[in-house]
Biopython code that builds the backbone (N, CA, C, O; Angstrom):
import numpy as np
from Bio.PDB.StructureBuilder import StructureBuilder

atoms = [
    (1, "UNK", "N", (-3.885, -2.321, 3.077)),
    (1, "UNK", "CA", (-4.599, -1.282, 3.765)),
    (1, "UNK", "C", (-3.706, -0.043, 3.793)),
    (1, "UNK", "O", (-2.494, -0.136, 3.987)),
    (2, "UNK", "N", (-4.320, 1.098, 3.599)),
    (2, "UNK", "CA", (-3.599, 2.362, 3.655)),
    (2, "UNK", "C", (-4.105, 3.158, 4.846)),
    (2, "UNK", "O", (-5.307, 3.367, 5.007)),
    (3, "UNK", "N", (-3.168, 3.598, 5.677)),
    (3, "UNK", "CA", (-3.514, 4.393, 6.851)),
    (3, "UNK", "C", (-2.844, 5.751, 6.746)),
    (3, "UNK", "O", (-1.763, 5.894, 6.175)),
    (4, "UNK", "N", (-3.515, 6.741, 7.311)),
    (4, "UNK", "CA", (-2.928, 8.068, 7.432)),
    (4, "UNK", "C", (-3.112, 8.500, 8.873)),
    (4, "UNK", "O", (-4.229, 8.561, 9.386)),
    (5, "UNK", "N", (-1.996, 8.798, 9.511)),
    (5, "UNK", "CA", (-2.014, 9.186, 10.924)),
    (5, "UNK", "C", (-2.759, 8.164, 11.777)),
    (5, "UNK", "O", (-3.490, 8.531, 12.696)),
    (6, "UNK", "N", (-2.571, 6.880, 11.468)),
    (6, "UNK", "CA", (-3.125, 5.798, 12.270)),
    (6, "UNK", "C", (-4.535, 5.348, 11.944)),
    (6, "UNK", "O", (-5.005, 4.366, 12.518)),
    (7, "UNK", "N", (-5.225, 6.031, 11.043)),
    (7, "UNK", "CA", (-6.595, 5.586, 10.701)),
    (7, "UNK", "C", (-6.666, 5.142, 9.240)),
    (7, "UNK", "O", (-5.981, 5.689, 8.376)),
    (8, "UNK", "N", (-7.496, 4.156, 8.988)),
    (8, "UNK", "CA", (-7.620, 3.611, 7.638)),
    (8, "UNK", "C", (-8.263, 4.628, 6.697)),
    (8, "UNK", "O", (-9.308, 5.205, 6.997)),
    (9, "UNK", "N", (-7.599, 4.836, 5.531)),
    (9, "UNK", "CA", (-8.131, 5.765, 4.528)),
    (9, "UNK", "C", (-8.327, 5.093, 3.175)),
    (9, "UNK", "O", (-8.851, 5.713, 2.248)),
    (10, "UNK", "N", (-7.913, 3.831, 3.049)),
    (10, "UNK", "CA", (-8.096, 3.119, 1.792)),
    (10, "UNK", "C", (-7.745, 1.656, 1.932)),
    (10, "UNK", "O", (-7.003, 1.250, 2.827)),
    (11, "UNK", "N", (-8.305, 0.871, 1.014)),
    (11, "UNK", "CA", (-8.054, -0.573, 1.013)),
    (11, "UNK", "C", (-8.159, -1.042, -0.422)),
    (11, "UNK", "O", (-9.010, -0.565, -1.173)),
    (12, "UNK", "N", (-7.298, -1.977, -0.813)),
    (12, "UNK", "CA", (-7.323, -2.478, -2.186)),
    (12, "UNK", "C", (-6.868, -3.924, -2.214)),
    (12, "UNK", "O", (-6.172, -4.392, -1.313)),
    (13, "UNK", "N", (-7.271, -4.620, -3.262)),
    (13, "UNK", "CA", (-6.830, -5.979, -3.550)),
    (13, "UNK", "C", (-6.087, -5.937, -4.871)),
    (13, "UNK", "O", (-6.501, -5.235, -5.793)),
    (14, "UNK", "N", (-4.992, -6.680, -4.973)),
    (14, "UNK", "CA", (-4.215, -6.668, -6.208)),
    (14, "UNK", "C", (-4.969, -7.317, -7.353)),
    (14, "UNK", "O", (-5.830, -8.172, -7.146)),
    (15, "UNK", "N", (-4.630, -6.893, -8.574)),
    (15, "UNK", "CA", (-5.211, -7.499, -9.770)),
    (15, "UNK", "C", (-4.378, -8.718, -10.170)),
    (15, "UNK", "O", (-3.515, -9.153, -9.407)),
    (16, "UNK", "N", (-4.623, -9.260, -11.336)),
    (16, "UNK", "CA", (-3.925, -10.444, -11.836)),
    (16, "UNK", "C", (-2.418, -10.231, -11.909)),
    (16, "UNK", "O", (-1.646, -11.181, -11.775)),
    (17, "UNK", "N", (-2.003, -8.998, -12.119)),
    (17, "UNK", "CA", (-0.575, -8.683, -12.255)),
    (17, "UNK", "C", (0.060, -8.270, -10.927)),
    (17, "UNK", "O", (1.249, -7.953, -10.884)),
    (18, "UNK", "N", (-0.716, -8.272, -9.850)),
    (18, "UNK", "CA", (-0.199, -7.890, -8.546)),
    (18, "UNK", "C", (-0.190, -6.398, -8.306)),
    (18, "UNK", "O", (0.431, -5.924, -7.355)),
    (19, "UNK", "N", (-0.874, -5.649, -9.163)),
    (19, "UNK", "CA", (-0.906, -4.193, -9.029)),
    (19, "UNK", "C", (-2.198, -3.755, -8.337)),
    (19, "UNK", "O", (-3.210, -4.454, -8.382)),
    (20, "UNK", "N", (-2.143, -2.604, -7.709)),
    (20, "UNK", "CA", (-3.325, -2.056, -7.063)),
    (20, "UNK", "C", (-3.283, -0.537, -7.137)),
    (20, "UNK", "O", (-2.243, 0.054, -7.427)),
    (21, "UNK", "N", (-4.421, 0.086, -6.872)),
    (21, "UNK", "CA", (-4.517, 1.537, -6.918)),
    (21, "UNK", "C", (-5.538, 1.984, -5.877)),
    (21, "UNK", "O", (-6.600, 1.380, -5.728)),
    (22, "UNK", "N", (-5.197, 3.047, -5.165)),
    (22, "UNK", "CA", (-6.130, 3.658, -4.219)),
    (22, "UNK", "C", (-6.323, 5.098, -4.666)),
    (22, "UNK", "O", (-5.370, 5.878, -4.683)),
    (23, "UNK", "N", (-7.542, 5.453, -5.025)),
    (23, "UNK", "CA", (-7.858, 6.770, -5.567)),
    (23, "UNK", "C", (-8.280, 7.756, -4.481)),
    (23, "UNK", "O", (-8.471, 7.402, -3.317)),
    (24, "UNK", "N", (-8.416, 9.007, -4.915)),
    (24, "UNK", "CA", (-8.976, 10.107, -4.119)),
    (24, "UNK", "C", (-8.136, 10.467, -2.902)),
    (24, "UNK", "O", (-8.673, 10.815, -1.851)),
    (25, "UNK", "N", (-6.800, 10.382, -3.048)),
    (25, "UNK", "CA", (-5.911, 10.838, -1.993)),
    (25, "UNK", "C", (-5.510, 12.280, -2.295)),
    (25, "UNK", "O", (-5.275, 12.633, -3.451)),
    (26, "UNK", "N", (-5.436, 13.082, -1.294)),
    (26, "UNK", "CA", (-5.117, 14.500, -1.447)),
    (26, "UNK", "C", (-3.664, 14.691, -1.889)),
    (26, "UNK", "O", (-2.758, 14.184, -1.228)),
    (27, "UNK", "N", (-3.418, 15.412, -2.994)),
    (27, "UNK", "CA", (-2.030, 15.680, -3.418)),
    (27, "UNK", "C", (-1.252, 16.382, -2.306)),
    (27, "UNK", "O", (-1.810, 17.164, -1.537)),
    (28, "UNK", "N", (0.034, 16.090, -2.238)),
    (28, "UNK", "CA", (0.945, 16.700, -1.260)),
    (28, "UNK", "C", (0.558, 16.419, 0.191)),
    (28, "UNK", "O", (0.912, 17.185, 1.088)),
    (29, "UNK", "N", (-0.171, 15.316, 0.425)),
    (29, "UNK", "CA", (-0.544, 14.952, 1.791)),
    (29, "UNK", "C", (0.549, 14.067, 2.400)),
    (29, "UNK", "O", (1.368, 13.494, 1.683)),
    (30, "UNK", "N", (0.547, 13.966, 3.727)),
    (30, "UNK", "CA", (1.640, 13.297, 4.441)),
    (30, "UNK", "C", (1.128, 12.263, 5.448)),
    (30, "UNK", "O", (-0.061, 12.197, 5.760)),
    (31, "UNK", "N", (2.065, 11.469, 5.936)),
    (31, "UNK", "CA", (1.778, 10.563, 7.045)),
    (31, "UNK", "C", (1.092, 9.269, 6.673)),
    (31, "UNK", "O", (0.306, 8.745, 7.462)),
    (32, "UNK", "N", (1.370, 8.730, 5.480)),
    (32, "UNK", "CA", (0.747, 7.478, 5.051)),
    (32, "UNK", "C", (1.580, 6.271, 5.454)),
    (32, "UNK", "O", (2.805, 6.343, 5.556)),
    (33, "UNK", "N", (0.889, 5.169, 5.678)),
    (33, "UNK", "CA", (1.534, 3.879, 5.937)),
    (33, "UNK", "C", (0.752, 2.823, 5.151)),
    (33, "UNK", "O", (-0.441, 2.623, 5.383)),
    (34, "UNK", "N", (1.430, 2.155, 4.228)),
    (34, "UNK", "CA", (0.829, 1.070, 3.457)),
    (34, "UNK", "C", (1.183, -0.244, 4.131)),
    (34, "UNK", "O", (2.352, -0.505, 4.414)),
    (35, "UNK", "N", (0.182, -1.070, 4.389)),
    (35, "UNK", "CA", (0.377, -2.385, 4.990)),
    (35, "UNK", "C", (-0.142, -3.441, 4.023)),
    (35, "UNK", "O", (-1.320, -3.444, 3.667)),
    (36, "UNK", "N", (0.744, -4.336, 3.602)),
    (36, "UNK", "CA", (0.368, -5.430, 2.687)),
    (36, "UNK", "C", (0.528, -6.749, 3.428)),
    (36, "UNK", "O", (1.495, -6.951, 4.162)),
    (37, "UNK", "N", (-0.426, -7.636, 3.226)),
    (37, "UNK", "CA", (-0.409, -8.934, 3.899)),
    (37, "UNK", "C", (-0.581, -10.050, 2.882)),
    (37, "UNK", "O", (-1.503, -10.022, 2.067)),
    (38, "UNK", "N", (0.309, -11.030, 2.935)),
    (38, "UNK", "CA", (0.195, -12.226, 2.110)),
    (38, "UNK", "C", (-0.230, -13.385, 2.986)),
    (38, "UNK", "O", (-0.592, -13.193, 4.147)),
    (39, "UNK", "N", (-0.187, -14.590, 2.434)),
    (39, "UNK", "CA", (-0.631, -15.743, 3.202)),
    (39, "UNK", "C", (0.297, -16.068, 4.370)),
    (39, "UNK", "O", (-0.132, -16.689, 5.342)),
    (40, "UNK", "N", (1.570, -15.653, 4.287)),
    (40, "UNK", "CA", (2.481, -15.953, 5.390)),
    (40, "UNK", "C", (3.413, -14.799, 5.759)),
    (40, "UNK", "O", (4.230, -14.943, 6.669)),
    (41, "UNK", "N", (3.310, -13.665, 5.077)),
    (41, "UNK", "CA", (4.207, -12.548, 5.357)),
    (41, "UNK", "C", (3.462, -11.230, 5.380)),
    (41, "UNK", "O", (2.346, -11.113, 4.875)),
    (42, "UNK", "N", (4.115, -10.228, 5.987)),
    (42, "UNK", "CA", (3.569, -8.865, 6.031)),
    (42, "UNK", "C", (4.650, -7.892, 5.589)),
    (42, "UNK", "O", (5.843, -8.167, 5.714)),
    (43, "UNK", "N", (4.213, -6.748, 5.069)),
    (43, "UNK", "CA", (5.119, -5.699, 4.628)),
    (43, "UNK", "C", (4.464, -4.368, 4.935)),
    (43, "UNK", "O", (3.247, -4.231, 4.806)),
    (44, "UNK", "N", (5.258, -3.380, 5.341)),
    (44, "UNK", "CA", (4.708, -2.036, 5.511)),
    (44, "UNK", "C", (5.761, -1.007, 5.130)),
    (44, "UNK", "O", (6.963, -1.246, 5.249)),
    (45, "UNK", "N", (5.280, 0.142, 4.671)),
    (45, "UNK", "CA", (6.163, 1.235, 4.284)),
    (45, "UNK", "C", (5.455, 2.550, 4.572)),
    (45, "UNK", "O", (4.249, 2.674, 4.361)),
    (46, "UNK", "N", (6.208, 3.528, 5.055)),
    (46, "UNK", "CA", (5.672, 4.856, 5.300)),
    (46, "UNK", "C", (6.105, 5.783, 4.176)),
    (46, "UNK", "O", (7.221, 5.672, 3.669)),
    (47, "UNK", "N", (5.214, 6.706, 3.780)),
    (47, "UNK", "CA", (5.529, 7.618, 2.679)),
    (47, "UNK", "C", (4.641, 8.850, 2.726)),
    (47, "UNK", "O", (3.622, 8.877, 3.417)),
    (48, "UNK", "N", (5.048, 9.866, 1.978)),
    (48, "UNK", "CA", (4.265, 11.078, 1.755)),
    (48, "UNK", "C", (3.953, 11.165, 0.268)),
    (48, "UNK", "O", (4.683, 10.606, -0.550)),
    (49, "UNK", "N", (2.881, 11.857, -0.088)),
    (49, "UNK", "CA", (2.520, 12.038, -1.494)),
    (49, "UNK", "C", (3.055, 13.355, -2.028)),
    (49, "UNK", "O", (3.229, 14.319, -1.282)),
    (50, "UNK", "N", (3.313, 13.385, -3.322)),
    (50, "UNK", "CA", (3.664, 14.609, -4.022)),
    (50, "UNK", "C", (2.475, 15.042, -4.858)),
    (50, "UNK", "O", (1.326, 14.816, -4.479)),
    (51, "UNK", "N", (2.752, 15.663, -5.992)),
    (51, "UNK", "CA", (1.702, 16.123, -6.899)),
    (51, "UNK", "C", (1.085, 15.001, -7.715)),
    (51, "UNK", "O", (-0.057, 15.114, -8.160)),
    (52, "UNK", "N", (1.839, 13.902, -7.919)),
    (52, "UNK", "CA", (1.395, 12.817, -8.798)),
    (52, "UNK", "C", (1.383, 11.489, -8.066)),
    (52, "UNK", "O", (1.696, 11.417, -6.878)),
    (53, "UNK", "N", (1.018, 10.433, -8.792)),
    (53, "UNK", "CA", (1.008, 9.088, -8.234)),
    (53, "UNK", "C", (2.386, 8.734, -7.694)),
    (53, "UNK", "O", (3.398, 9.247, -8.171)),
    (54, "UNK", "N", (2.420, 7.872, -6.717)),
    (54, "UNK", "CA", (3.674, 7.489, -6.081)),
    (54, "UNK", "C", (3.964, 6.027, -6.359)),
    (54, "UNK", "O", (3.117, 5.170, -6.108)),
    (55, "UNK", "N", (5.160, 5.725, -6.878)),
    (55, "UNK", "CA", (5.600, 4.351, -7.097)),
    (55, "UNK", "C", (6.375, 3.916, -5.870)),
    (55, "UNK", "O", (7.356, 4.560, -5.499)),
    (56, "UNK", "N", (5.952, 2.838, -5.237)),
    (56, "UNK", "CA", (6.584, 2.380, -4.004)),
    (56, "UNK", "C", (7.520, 1.203, -4.210)),
    (56, "UNK", "O", (8.031, 0.638, -3.243)),
    (57, "UNK", "N", (7.747, 0.832, -5.450)),
    (57, "UNK", "CA", (8.670, -0.263, -5.744)),
    (57, "UNK", "C", (7.980, -1.616, -5.765)),
    (57, "UNK", "O", (6.758, -1.717, -5.654)),
    (58, "UNK", "N", (8.783, -2.637, -5.906)),
    (58, "UNK", "CA", (8.288, -4.014, -5.954)),
    (58, "UNK", "C", (8.267, -4.584, -4.544)),
    (58, "UNK", "O", (9.243, -4.481, -3.801)),
    (59, "UNK", "N", (7.138, -5.188, -4.191)),
    (59, "UNK", "CA", (6.988, -5.858, -2.891)),
    (59, "UNK", "C", (6.776, -7.333, -3.180)),
    (59, "UNK", "O", (5.867, -7.698, -3.926)),
    (60, "UNK", "N", (7.603, -8.175, -2.598)),
    (60, "UNK", "CA", (7.467, -9.616, -2.801)),
    (60, "UNK", "C", (7.099, -10.276, -1.478)),
    (60, "UNK", "O", (7.832, -10.172, -0.494)),
    (61, "UNK", "N", (5.971, -10.945, -1.468)),
    (61, "UNK", "CA", (5.538, -11.706, -0.307)),
    (61, "UNK", "C", (5.540, -13.178, -0.697)),
    (61, "UNK", "O", (4.912, -13.561, -1.684)),
    (62, "UNK", "N", (6.230, -13.989, 0.061)),
    (62, "UNK", "CA", (6.322, -15.421, -0.246)),
    (62, "UNK", "C", (5.021, -16.132, 0.093)),
    (62, "UNK", "O", (4.314, -15.746, 1.023)),
    (63, "UNK", "N", (4.719, -17.160, -0.659)),
    (63, "UNK", "CA", (3.541, -17.988, -0.391)),
    (63, "UNK", "C", (3.824, -18.894, 0.808)),
    (63, "UNK", "O", (4.969, -19.269, 1.061)),
    (64, "UNK", "N", (2.780, -19.234, 1.528)),
    (64, "UNK", "CA", (2.935, -20.139, 2.657)),
    (64, "UNK", "C", (3.308, -21.528, 2.182)),
    (64, "UNK", "O", (2.774, -22.008, 1.182)),
    (65, "UNK", "N", (4.207, -22.171, 2.878)),
    (65, "UNK", "CA", (4.588, -23.534, 2.540)),
    (65, "UNK", "C", (3.620, -24.508, 3.207)),
    (65, "UNK", "O", (3.249, -24.333, 4.367)),
    (66, "UNK", "N", (3.224, -25.518, 2.471)),
    (66, "UNK", "CA", (2.297, -26.496, 3.037)),
    (66, "UNK", "C", (2.963, -27.827, 3.222)),
    (66, "UNK", "O", (2.331, -28.774, 3.689)),
]
sb = StructureBuilder()
sb.init_structure("model")
sb.init_model(0)
sb.init_chain("A")
sb.init_seg("    ")
for serial, (resi, resn, name, xyz) in enumerate(atoms, 1):
    if name == "N":
        sb.init_residue(resn, " ", resi, " ")
    sb.init_atom(name, np.array(xyz, "f"), 0.0, 1.0, " ", f" {name:<3s}", serial, name[0])
structure = sb.get_structure()
């Protein structure tokens, strides 16, 4: 889920390769928080956009142990 200033502005599910894309974000906009949830872990990162797409790095969420 992608939030800007506390409200949801986008949502995506990863593809087979674990990649995702959220379109129609305003260039040079600020105050974003990406929240990713796996079966047993959570991850979040805050960022601002520039003129182009933003690479946020590799996020690894471990699978739940059964």
